[in-house]
BALOBA-1460 file (C-alpha; in Angstrom, 3 decimals):
// residues 194
<rec num="1" residu="x" x="-7.333" y="14.320" z="-7.352"/>
<rec num="2" residu="x" x="-10.285" y="11.611" z="-8.052"/>
<rec num="3" residu="x" x="-13.603" y="12.476" z="-9.280"/>
<rec num="4" residu="x" x="-16.238" y="11.215" z="-6.211"/>
<rec num="5" residu="x" x="-13.766" y="12.119" z="-3.377"/>
<rec num="6" residu="x" x="-16.201" y="11.909" z="-0.453"/>
<rec num="7" residu="x" x="-15.927" y="14.493" z="2.445"/>
<rec num="8" residu="x" x="-17.421" y="15.313" z="5.455"/>
<rec num="9" residu="x" x="-20.692" y="16.465" z="4.298"/>
<rec num="10" residu="x" x="-20.419" y="12.912" z="2.429"/>
<rec num="11" residu="x" x="-19.787" y="10.726" z="5.765"/>
<rec num="12" residu="x" x="-23.073" y="13.177" z="7.019"/>
<rec num="13" residu="x" x="-24.938" y="11.676" z="4.265"/>
<rec num="14" residu="x" x="-24.028" y="7.933" z="4.090"/>
<rec num="15" residu="x" x="-24.949" y="7.477" z="8.120"/>
<rec num="16" residu="x" x="-28.066" y="9.387" z="7.702"/>
<rec num="17" residu="x" x="-28.768" y="7.412" z="4.338"/>
<rec num="18" residu="x" x="-27.757" y="3.501" z="6.931"/>
<rec num="19" residu="x" x="-26.213" y="4.397" z="10.197"/>
<rec num="20" residu="x" x="-23.883" y="1.598" z="9.533"/>
<rec num="21" residu="x" x="-22.754" y="2.191" z="5.977"/>
<rec num="22" residu="x" x="-19.312" y="-0.117" z="6.209"/>
<rec num="23" residu="x" x="-21.135" y="-2.663" z="8.494"/>
<rec num="24" residu="x" x="-18.807" y="-2.486" z="11.268"/>
<rec num="25" residu="x" x="-21.203" y="-4.255" z="13.731"/>
<rec num="26" residu="x" x="-21.509" y="-7.758" z="11.769"/>
<rec num="27" residu="x" x="-18.554" y="-8.077" z="9.082"/>
<rec num="28" residu="x" x="-16.449" y="-11.002" z="10.601"/>
<rec num="29" residu="x" x="-14.090" y="-8.838" z="8.179"/>
<rec num="30" residu="x" x="-14.478" y="-5.593" z="9.776"/>
<rec num="31" residu="x" x="-14.057" y="-7.693" z="13.428"/>
<rec num="32" residu="x" x="-10.875" y="-9.446" z="12.125"/>
<rec num="33" residu="x" x="-9.509" y="-6.202" z="11.298"/>
<rec num="34" residu="x" x="-10.860" y="-4.656" z="14.729"/>
<rec num="35" residu="x" x="-8.781" y="-7.224" z="16.146"/>
<rec num="36" residu="x" x="-5.448" y="-6.686" z="14.314"/>
<rec num="37" residu="x" x="-5.944" y="-2.873" z="15.490"/>
<rec num="38" residu="x" x="-6.648" y="-4.052" z="19.019"/>
<rec num="39" residu="x" x="-3.199" y="-6.101" z="18.762"/>
<rec num="40" residu="x" x="-0.781" y="-3.189" z="17.127"/>
<rec num="41" residu="x" x="-2.084" y="-0.801" z="20.151"/>
<rec num="42" residu="x" x="-0.395" y="-3.660" z="22.398"/>
<rec num="43" residu="x" x="-1.326" y="-5.070" z="25.831"/>
<rec num="44" residu="x" x="-0.234" y="-1.940" z="28.158"/>
<rec num="45" residu="x" x="-2.984" y="0.656" z="29.708"/>
<rec num="46" residu="x" x="-2.676" y="4.201" z="28.369"/>
<rec num="47" residu="x" x="-3.835" y="7.638" z="29.716"/>
<rec num="48" residu="x" x="-4.668" y="9.198" z="27.208"/>
<rec num="49" residu="x" x="-5.852" y="8.043" z="23.961"/>
<rec num="50" residu="x" x="-7.052" y="9.558" z="20.589"/>
<rec num="51" residu="x" x="-8.838" y="7.709" z="17.796"/>
<rec num="52" residu="x" x="-9.616" y="9.926" z="14.482"/>
<rec num="53" residu="x" x="-12.955" y="8.901" z="12.442"/>
<rec num="54" residu="x" x="-14.700" y="6.933" z="15.232"/>
<rec num="55" residu="x" x="-17.968" y="6.328" z="12.945"/>
<rec num="56" residu="x" x="-20.298" y="4.794" z="15.435"/>
<rec num="57" residu="x" x="-17.681" y="3.732" z="18.007"/>
<rec num="58" residu="x" x="-17.587" y="0.015" z="17.581"/>
<rec num="59" residu="x" x="-13.601" y="0.590" z="17.765"/>
<rec num="60" residu="x" x="-14.045" y="2.958" z="20.355"/>
<rec num="61" residu="x" x="-15.782" y="0.715" z="22.649"/>
<rec num="62" residu="x" x="-13.006" y="-2.008" z="22.612"/>
<rec num="63" residu="x" x="-10.337" y="0.718" z="23.400"/>
<rec num="64" residu="x" x="-11.941" y="2.867" z="26.046"/>
<rec num="65" residu="x" x="-11.051" y="-0.087" z="28.782"/>
<rec num="66" residu="x" x="-7.478" y="0.208" z="27.658"/>
<rec num="67" residu="x" x="-7.096" y="4.239" z="28.393"/>
<rec num="68" residu="x" x="-7.679" y="6.409" z="31.058"/>
<rec num="69" residu="x" x="-9.413" y="8.866" z="28.819"/>
<rec num="70" residu="x" x="-10.148" y="8.333" z="25.337"/>
<rec num="71" residu="x" x="-10.946" y="11.058" z="22.665"/>
<rec num="72" residu="x" x="-13.039" y="9.635" z="19.743"/>
<rec num="73" residu="x" x="-12.944" y="12.613" z="16.911"/>
<rec num="74" residu="x" x="-15.405" y="12.253" z="13.512"/>
<rec num="75" residu="x" x="-16.932" y="14.961" z="11.664"/>
<rec num="76" residu="x" x="-20.430" y="13.184" z="11.324"/>
<rec num="77" residu="x" x="-22.586" y="14.490" z="13.701"/>
<rec num="78" residu="x" x="-25.302" y="10.976" z="13.342"/>
<rec num="79" residu="x" x="-22.211" y="9.169" z="13.448"/>
<rec num="80" residu="x" x="-21.210" y="10.928" z="16.887"/>
<rec num="81" residu="x" x="-24.903" y="10.539" z="18.501"/>
<rec num="82" residu="x" x="-25.214" y="6.466" z="17.062"/>
<rec num="83" residu="x" x="-21.795" y="6.417" z="19.087"/>
<rec num="84" residu="x" x="-22.931" y="7.341" z="22.186"/>
<rec num="85" residu="x" x="-25.971" y="5.636" z="22.066"/>
<rec num="86" residu="x" x="-23.554" y="2.416" z="21.488"/>
<rec num="87" residu="x" x="-21.398" y="3.359" z="24.578"/>
<rec num="88" residu="x" x="-23.704" y="4.460" z="26.792"/>
<rec num="89" residu="x" x="-22.314" y="6.666" z="30.200"/>
<rec num="90" residu="x" x="-19.090" y="6.198" z="30.175"/>
<rec num="91" residu="x" x="-16.983" y="9.207" z="31.963"/>
<rec num="92" residu="x" x="-13.694" y="7.767" z="30.503"/>
<rec num="93" residu="x" x="-14.981" y="8.285" z="26.799"/>
<rec num="94" residu="x" x="-15.218" y="12.073" z="25.255"/>
<rec num="95" residu="x" x="-17.240" y="11.954" z="21.592"/>
<rec num="96" residu="x" x="-15.898" y="15.492" z="19.781"/>
<rec num="97" residu="x" x="-17.154" y="16.576" z="16.452"/>
<rec num="98" residu="x" x="-14.172" y="17.741" z="14.213"/>
<rec num="99" residu="x" x="-12.552" y="17.563" z="10.597"/>
<rec num="100" residu="x" x="-9.348" y="16.706" z="9.481"/>
<rec num="101" residu="x" x="-6.587" y="18.478" z="9.829"/>
<rec num="102" residu="x" x="-8.460" y="21.652" z="10.885"/>
<rec num="103" residu="x" x="-9.396" y="19.613" z="14.395"/>
<rec num="104" residu="x" x="-6.978" y="17.341" z="15.115"/>
<rec num="105" residu="x" x="-6.051" y="17.938" z="18.864"/>
<rec num="106" residu="x" x="-3.169" y="18.872" z="19.806"/>
<rec num="107" residu="x" x="-2.294" y="16.589" z="22.597"/>
<rec num="108" residu="x" x="-0.377" y="14.786" z="23.873"/>
<rec num="109" residu="x" x="-1.703" y="11.787" z="23.685"/>
<rec num="110" residu="x" x="-0.101" y="8.074" z="24.712"/>
<rec num="111" residu="x" x="-1.763" y="6.451" z="22.304"/>
<rec num="112" residu="x" x="-3.570" y="7.830" z="18.602"/>
<rec num="113" residu="x" x="-5.439" y="5.554" z="16.379"/>
<rec num="114" residu="x" x="-6.044" y="6.207" z="12.658"/>
<rec num="115" residu="x" x="-8.331" y="3.907" z="10.936"/>
<rec num="116" residu="x" x="-9.825" y="3.619" z="7.287"/>
<rec num="117" residu="x" x="-9.156" y="7.439" z="7.137"/>
<rec num="118" residu="x" x="-6.350" y="8.861" z="5.745"/>
<rec num="119" residu="x" x="-6.760" y="8.079" z="1.697"/>
<rec num="120" residu="x" x="-9.911" y="10.298" z="2.465"/>
<rec num="121" residu="x" x="-7.120" y="13.575" z="2.606"/>
<rec num="122" residu="x" x="-5.764" y="15.488" z="0.088"/>
<rec num="123" residu="x" x="-2.262" y="15.388" z="-0.158"/>
<rec num="124" residu="x" x="-1.496" y="19.022" z="1.718"/>
<rec num="125" residu="x" x="-4.042" y="17.953" z="4.113"/>
<rec num="126" residu="x" x="-2.619" y="14.195" z="4.429"/>
<rec num="127" residu="x" x="0.930" y="15.730" z="5.351"/>
<rec num="128" residu="x" x="-0.140" y="18.057" z="7.855"/>
<rec num="129" residu="x" x="-1.749" y="15.750" z="9.650"/>
<rec num="130" residu="x" x="0.494" y="13.347" z="10.060"/>
<rec num="131" residu="x" x="2.896" y="16.129" z="11.330"/>
<rec num="132" residu="x" x="0.355" y="16.591" z="14.108"/>
<rec num="133" residu="x" x="-0.194" y="13.115" z="14.973"/>
<rec num="134" residu="x" x="3.574" y="12.638" z="15.521"/>
<rec num="135" residu="x" x="3.535" y="16.173" z="17.903"/>
<rec num="136" residu="x" x="0.854" y="14.990" z="19.664"/>
<rec num="137" residu="x" x="1.779" y="11.880" z="20.710"/>
<rec num="138" residu="x" x="3.528" y="11.970" z="24.145"/>
<rec num="139" residu="x" x="6.793" y="10.640" z="25.066"/>
<rec num="140" residu="x" x="6.642" y="6.636" z="25.201"/>
<rec num="141" residu="x" x="3.012" y="6.760" z="23.008"/>
<rec num="142" residu="x" x="2.080" y="4.976" z="20.003"/>
<rec num="143" residu="x" x="0.454" y="5.377" z="17.250"/>
<rec num="144" residu="x" x="-1.654" y="2.978" z="15.017"/>
<rec num="145" residu="x" x="-2.151" y="3.631" z="11.060"/>
<rec num="146" residu="x" x="-4.636" y="0.311" z="10.048"/>
<rec num="147" residu="x" x="-5.410" y="0.798" z="6.060"/>
<rec num="148" residu="x" x="-7.055" y="-0.429" z="2.983"/>
<rec num="149" residu="x" x="-4.573" y="-0.883" z="0.273"/>
<rec num="150" residu="x" x="-7.185" y="-1.755" z="-2.583"/>
<rec num="151" residu="x" x="-8.303" y="0.852" z="-4.841"/>
<rec num="152" residu="x" x="-11.780" y="2.644" z="-4.692"/>
<rec num="153" residu="x" x="-14.021" y="5.718" z="-5.653"/>
<rec num="154" residu="x" x="-14.355" y="8.092" z="-3.592"/>
<rec num="155" residu="x" x="-10.318" y="8.507" z="-1.600"/>
<rec num="156" residu="x" x="-8.687" y="11.441" z="-2.183"/>
<rec num="157" residu="x" x="-5.248" y="9.226" z="-2.662"/>
<rec num="158" residu="x" x="-4.897" y="5.624" z="-3.525"/>
<rec num="159" residu="x" x="-5.287" y="3.634" z="-0.543"/>
<rec num="160" residu="x" x="-1.953" y="2.108" z="-0.210"/>
<rec num="161" residu="x" x="0.046" y="5.305" z="-0.407"/>
<rec num="162" residu="x" x="-1.758" y="7.253" z="2.174"/>
<rec num="163" residu="x" x="-0.787" y="4.361" z="4.470"/>
<rec num="164" residu="x" x="2.781" y="4.554" z="2.732"/>
<rec num="165" residu="x" x="3.514" y="7.915" z="3.245"/>
<rec num="166" residu="x" x="2.613" y="7.381" z="7.094"/>
<rec num="167" residu="x" x="4.402" y="4.691" z="7.262"/>
<rec num="168" residu="x" x="7.015" y="6.290" z="6.270"/>
<rec num="169" residu="x" x="6.598" y="9.831" z="7.715"/>
<rec num="170" residu="x" x="6.388" y="8.025" z="11.073"/>
<rec num="171" residu="x" x="9.496" y="5.430" z="10.486"/>
<rec num="172" residu="x" x="11.598" y="8.278" z="10.068"/>
<rec num="173" residu="x" x="11.012" y="9.831" z="13.698"/>
<rec num="174" residu="x" x="9.493" y="6.714" z="15.590"/>
<rec num="175" residu="x" x="10.552" y="2.872" z="16.043"/>
<rec num="176" residu="x" x="8.219" y="0.153" z="13.891"/>
<rec num="177" residu="x" x="6.788" y="-2.300" z="16.958"/>
<rec num="178" residu="x" x="3.781" y="-3.932" z="14.972"/>
<rec num="179" residu="x" x="3.187" y="-4.641" z="11.152"/>
<rec num="180" residu="x" x="0.530" y="-6.985" z="9.627"/>
<rec num="181" residu="x" x="-0.035" y="-7.390" z="6.286"/>
<rec num="182" residu="x" x="-2.663" y="-8.609" z="4.408"/>
<rec num="183" residu="x" x="-3.635" y="-8.325" z="0.595"/>
<rec num="184" residu="x" x="-6.460" y="-5.875" z="1.458"/>
<rec num="185" residu="x" x="-5.087" y="-3.996" z="4.161"/>
<rec num="186" residu="x" x="-2.003" y="-3.178" z="6.812"/>
<rec num="187" residu="x" x="-1.406" y="-2.403" z="10.036"/>
<rec num="188" residu="x" x="1.399" y="-0.813" z="11.430"/>
<rec num="189" residu="x" x="2.162" y="0.935" z="14.859"/>
<rec num="190" residu="x" x="5.180" y="2.879" z="15.941"/>
<rec num="191" residu="x" x="6.596" y="3.380" z="19.107"/>
<rec num="192" residu="x" x="7.915" y="7.318" z="20.493"/>
<rec num="193" residu="x" x="10.939" y="7.503" z="22.135"/>
<rec num="194" residu="x" x="10.432" y="7.704" z="26.010"/>
């Protein structure tokens, strides 16, 4: 375990201090990652989608047109208020407060997106969440996991190990349908048999 692991209260403090602490809205790198994530989601439309750790809703805005109903969850009330402001009145999007893995909804979901969140969970919580994600995926559904691979101080697990844990877990139960590797991050998508 690392000394400065960030938890829900730490994320709330970050968003209160700076509403876009990772520069989701203006960073070309963040836009590039979002594009990769959307490609990994595929070109089909989904009935029910779930986005873990939606932050201020930049990815949520792009996932919403692909889902009849999208639930986007975050632990930070400040981030959720900003996501609501940015998304506006879209009755297809439900913004929900929750801390993972305790508040992971049971689904079923046709699309689940986990981006830049898994390495903040302690190993037992990560294993629990991966099992929950698999059970919450509908038959024929897809899971997308996009995470940094480089180390940083406030992660509970080395990022490359968290992404590997997700990749290995889903590979045992689902079919790999997309993989994109770069020096800084990896994105994978898995499809559940229909």
